[in-house]
VMD Tcl script that draws the C-alpha trace (Angstrom):
set ca {
  {0.00 0.00 0.00}
  {1.47 3.36 -1.07}
  {0.61 6.25 1.24}
  {1.29 9.99 1.39}
  {0.79 12.62 4.08}
  {-0.20 15.98 2.59}
  {0.14 19.16 4.63}
  {1.94 21.61 2.39}
  {3.02 25.02 3.65}
  {3.61 28.09 1.53}
  {6.76 28.74 3.54}
  {8.33 25.38 2.71}
  {9.07 22.29 4.78}
  {8.71 22.63 8.58}
  {11.45 21.72 11.03}
  {11.28 18.38 12.83}
  {11.37 20.35 16.08}
  {8.14 22.13 15.07}
  {5.77 22.97 17.91}
  {2.87 22.08 15.57}
  {1.11 18.90 16.69}
  {-0.06 18.37 13.12}
  {3.52 18.16 11.86}
  {4.55 15.87 14.69}
  {1.57 13.61 13.93}
  {2.75 13.40 10.34}
  {6.07 11.97 11.51}
  {4.32 9.52 13.85}
  {2.21 8.22 10.94}
  {5.34 8.02 8.82}
  {6.80 5.66 11.44}
  {3.79 3.37 10.96}
  {3.23 3.54 7.21}
  {6.41 4.91 5.59}
  {4.59 7.86 4.03}
  {5.77 10.19 1.29}
  {5.78 13.51 3.15}
  {4.20 16.31 1.12}
  {5.12 19.32 3.23}
  {5.82 21.80 0.44}
  {4.81 22.74 -3.09}
  {8.10 21.24 -4.28}
  {7.25 17.92 -2.58}
  {3.87 17.77 -4.33}
  {5.38 18.56 -7.72}
  {7.96 15.82 -7.20}
  {5.28 13.20 -6.45}
  {2.44 14.42 -8.68}
  {2.85 11.41 -10.99}
  {2.98 8.79 -8.22}
  {-0.03 6.61 -7.51}
  {-1.31 6.51 -3.93}
  {-3.76 4.13 -2.31}
  {-4.23 6.49 0.62}
  {-3.55 10.18 1.17}
  {-3.61 11.43 4.75}
  {-4.69 15.06 4.84}
  {-3.33 17.17 7.69}
  {-4.98 20.26 9.09}
  {-4.82 23.14 6.61}
  {-4.49 26.73 7.78}
  {-4.44 30.04 5.98}
  {-0.71 29.48 5.57}
  {-1.17 26.22 3.69}
  {-0.65 25.79 -0.04}
  {-4.27 24.74 -0.42}
  {-4.54 25.63 -4.11}
  {-1.66 23.30 -4.92}
  {-3.15 20.68 -2.57}
  {-6.37 20.81 -4.60}
  {-4.37 20.28 -7.80}
  {-2.62 17.31 -6.22}
  {-5.90 15.73 -5.12}
  {-7.39 16.29 -8.58}
  {-4.48 14.28 -9.98}
  {-5.22 11.42 -7.55}
  {-8.95 10.86 -7.92}
  {-8.76 7.17 -7.00}
  {-6.91 7.66 -3.71}
  {-8.74 7.18 -0.41}
  {-8.59 10.48 1.49}
  {-8.26 10.42 5.28}
  {-8.38 13.62 7.30}
  {-6.40 13.16 10.56}
  {-7.67 15.41 13.33}
  {-6.76 15.61 17.01}
  {-8.68 18.80 17.85}
  {-12.45 18.61 18.26}
  {-12.71 22.27 17.19}
  {-10.94 21.75 13.84}
  {-12.59 23.05 10.69}
  {-12.70 21.21 7.38}
  {-9.36 21.65 5.56}
  {-9.61 24.03 2.62}
  {-8.50 21.42 0.07}
  {-11.32 19.06 1.10}
  {-13.86 21.86 1.22}
  {-12.98 22.94 -2.32}
  {-12.75 19.51 -3.95}
  {-15.89 18.18 -2.19}
  {-14.32 14.72 -2.39}
  {-15.49 11.95 -0.09}
  {-13.14 11.41 2.84}
  {-12.77 9.50 6.09}
  {-12.19 11.31 9.38}
  {-9.66 9.62 11.69}
  {-9.82 11.37 15.05}
  {-9.00 11.04 18.73}
  {-12.48 12.23 19.76}
  {-15.08 9.52 20.19}
  {-18.17 11.60 19.41}
  {-18.48 13.68 16.27}
  {-18.73 17.38 17.24}
  {-21.91 19.04 16.06}
  {-20.23 21.41 13.59}
  {-18.73 18.41 11.74}
  {-22.04 16.64 11.17}
  {-22.79 18.80 8.14}
  {-19.38 18.53 6.49}
  {-19.64 17.88 2.76}
  {-17.96 14.62 1.79}
  {-17.65 13.10 5.27}
  {-18.12 9.38 4.62}
  {-17.00 7.79 7.88}
  {-15.67 8.70 11.33}
  {-12.98 6.43 12.80}
  {-11.85 6.76 16.40}
  {-8.37 5.94 17.73}
  {-6.13 7.34 20.44}
  {-3.79 9.21 18.11}
  {-2.39 11.10 21.10}
  {-0.50 8.06 22.42}
  {1.70 8.09 19.30}
  {3.47 11.03 20.95}
  {4.98 8.65 23.50}
  {8.30 6.83 23.12}
  {10.47 4.72 25.44}
  {13.72 6.64 24.91}
  {15.34 7.94 28.08}
  {16.08 11.66 28.22}
  {19.34 12.84 29.74}
  {18.34 16.43 30.53}
  {19.05 17.69 34.02}
  {15.94 18.50 36.09}
  {16.67 22.21 36.48}
  {13.14 23.57 36.99}
  {10.09 22.57 39.01}
  {6.66 23.10 37.38}
  {5.56 24.14 33.88}
  {2.35 24.81 32.04}
  {2.49 25.29 28.27}
  {0.22 25.76 25.30}
  {-2.09 28.05 23.40}
  {-4.82 30.22 24.87}
  {-7.69 28.09 26.16}
  {-10.32 30.22 27.95}
  {-11.81 27.17 29.70}
  {-8.58 26.67 31.63}
  {-8.30 30.19 33.01}
  {-10.36 29.33 36.11}
  {-7.69 26.81 37.18}
  {-4.69 29.01 36.36}
  {-5.91 32.21 38.02}
  {-5.38 30.63 41.44}
  {-1.83 29.46 40.66}
  {1.17 30.13 42.84}
  {3.40 31.38 40.04}
  {6.51 31.56 42.19}
  {7.44 28.01 41.16}
  {5.62 27.76 37.82}
  {6.90 28.58 34.33}
  {4.44 29.32 31.52}
  {5.45 28.57 27.92}
  {3.40 30.13 25.13}
  {3.67 32.64 22.29}
  {3.68 36.41 22.83}
  {0.25 36.62 21.22}
  {-1.13 34.18 23.75}
  {0.40 36.11 26.66}
  {-1.94 39.00 25.89}
  {-4.94 36.69 25.58}
  {-4.25 34.94 28.88}
  {-3.81 38.31 30.59}
  {-7.19 39.45 29.25}
  {-8.92 36.76 31.36}
  {-6.88 37.36 34.51}
  {-3.99 34.93 34.04}
  {-0.74 36.84 34.48}
  {2.22 37.41 36.79}
  {4.28 34.32 36.02}
  {7.58 33.65 34.29}
  {7.04 33.55 30.50}
  {9.18 31.54 28.12}
  {8.85 30.97 24.38}
  {7.15 27.86 22.92}
  {9.03 24.67 23.76}
  {11.45 22.84 21.50}
  {10.14 19.39 20.50}
  {13.15 17.95 18.68}
  {13.18 14.31 19.71}
  {15.58 13.71 22.59}
  {16.17 17.44 23.13}
  {12.76 18.54 24.38}
  {12.74 21.60 26.64}
  {10.07 19.90 28.72}
  {12.57 17.31 29.97}
  {14.24 20.00 32.12}
  {11.17 20.16 34.39}
  {9.93 17.89 37.18}
  {6.17 18.46 36.92}
  {3.76 19.53 34.17}
  {0.26 20.89 34.85}
  {-2.59 19.07 33.12}
  {-6.04 20.62 32.57}
  {-8.72 19.97 29.96}
  {-11.46 21.95 28.26}
  {-14.93 21.56 29.78}
  {-16.14 19.95 26.55}
  {-13.84 16.96 26.98}
  {-15.09 16.32 30.52}
  {-18.27 14.90 28.96}
  {-17.09 14.12 25.40}
  {-14.23 11.63 25.50}
  {-11.15 12.93 23.71}
  {-8.53 10.53 25.14}
  {-5.80 11.66 27.50}
  {-4.25 14.73 25.88}
  {-0.88 14.94 24.18}
  {0.56 16.75 27.21}
  {0.05 13.58 29.31}
  {2.19 11.49 26.92}
  {4.66 14.32 26.32}
  {5.24 14.56 30.06}
  {5.88 10.90 30.77}
  {8.13 10.42 27.74}
  {10.23 13.36 28.97}
  {10.36 11.92 32.50}
  {8.08 14.65 33.84}
  {5.24 14.01 36.30}
  {1.85 14.88 34.74}
  {-0.02 16.71 37.52}
  {-3.65 16.14 36.58}
  {-6.40 18.41 37.89}
  {-9.24 16.56 39.61}
  {-11.76 17.93 37.08}
  {-10.25 15.45 34.59}
  {-11.00 12.31 36.61}
  {-13.70 11.25 34.13}
  {-11.14 11.15 31.34}
  {-8.72 9.14 33.49}
  {-11.44 6.59 34.29}
  {-12.50 6.29 30.65}
  {-8.87 5.92 29.47}
  {-8.33 2.78 31.55}
  {-5.03 4.09 32.92}
  {-4.08 3.52 36.52}
  {-2.93 6.98 37.58}
  {-1.50 7.22 41.12}
  {-3.63 9.39 43.40}
  {-0.54 11.51 44.19}
  {-0.74 12.92 40.65}
  {-4.37 14.07 40.94}
  {-4.86 17.41 42.68}
  {-7.49 20.06 43.38}
  {-5.46 22.93 44.84}
  {-2.03 24.29 44.06}
  {-0.99 23.71 47.66}
  {-1.64 19.98 47.14}
  {0.28 19.96 43.87}
  {3.25 21.78 45.41}
  {3.67 19.04 48.04}
  {4.15 16.25 45.49}
  {7.79 15.16 45.26}
  {9.35 14.01 42.00}
  {9.30 10.21 41.74}
  {10.76 8.02 39.00}
  {8.68 5.15 40.36}
  {5.42 6.95 39.63}
  {6.68 7.75 36.13}
  {7.66 4.15 35.42}
  {4.15 2.97 36.26}
  {2.73 5.34 33.62}
  {5.46 4.63 31.05}
  {4.73 0.89 31.08}
  {1.05 1.54 30.41}
  {1.74 4.06 27.63}
  {4.25 1.78 25.89}
  {1.73 -1.06 25.79}
  {-1.06 1.20 24.59}
  {1.04 2.74 21.82}
  {1.84 -0.68 20.34}
  {-1.84 -1.59 20.46}
  {-2.99 1.66 18.86}
  {-0.41 1.47 16.06}
  {-1.81 -1.96 15.13}
  {-5.36 -0.65 15.49}
  {-4.70 2.22 13.06}
  {-3.11 -0.14 10.53}
  {-6.20 -2.38 10.72}
  {-8.60 0.58 10.45}
  {-6.88 1.90 7.32}
  {-6.55 -1.57 5.81}
  {-10.26 -2.14 6.24}
  {-11.34 0.86 4.18}
}
mol new
graphics top color blue
foreach p $ca { graphics top sphere $p radius 0.5 }
foreach p [lrange $ca 0 end-1] q [lrange $ca 1 end] { graphics top cylinder $p $q radius 0.2 }
display resetview
């Protein structure tokens, strides 16, 4: 089976250390399927004459080369198109919206969000824990220099948890644009750093002991799997400190998460000491689940 991943940027090929989860997912799928990676207009021109059984479509943004993506899809009318999405708020990629081709949605959210029900061309919704592909068993050698970190884009649902933070020991990693947005809802006063580096084996996250884990309210009642930040933490030997509002997700995931890692107040979280034993318990579970999910995805795609 010949497979491509198409997510072409106008600016050219992204770095492997890209903060973009979409780009990192592309590399995780490449590990499973050996995909031709179509990250640029040049890549698509190079492979325009190749025949593909399946084309994975990544999330297109206004910076994507969507016109060239449409041309590429028009040249591959017999390929099965699979849109890979790990964000329940994602919109339909421009190339799929324009071509109106039938496609399959492969997502880490179990229920189809309401705004997706009317998508033109949506043929089937497949569910798999794509997030676990983030995990790997490699040991990181970074020195644990810092204590607690929270990182990510602006999520208004999470402000209520962060407003009460004791920022003396907490670092916040996000873009300058997001700093202003967080401040607008009362989250400010902490140490800011730029978005983290995600080059495999050199992740900034590995320098920390604990990582704060919150979820959007929507995912408390609509299962979305444990988030990427859970798997990113344990692969970087960082304790995922999970807010008690997420206990429904933990239960549904089937993971045994030690009670020490579930907290309701920052004073509770501050008292937790770093423990490699707690991490090892989670790493064993994630390693097993990743192998299972990789096989599951292969079987899902093979059955189309």
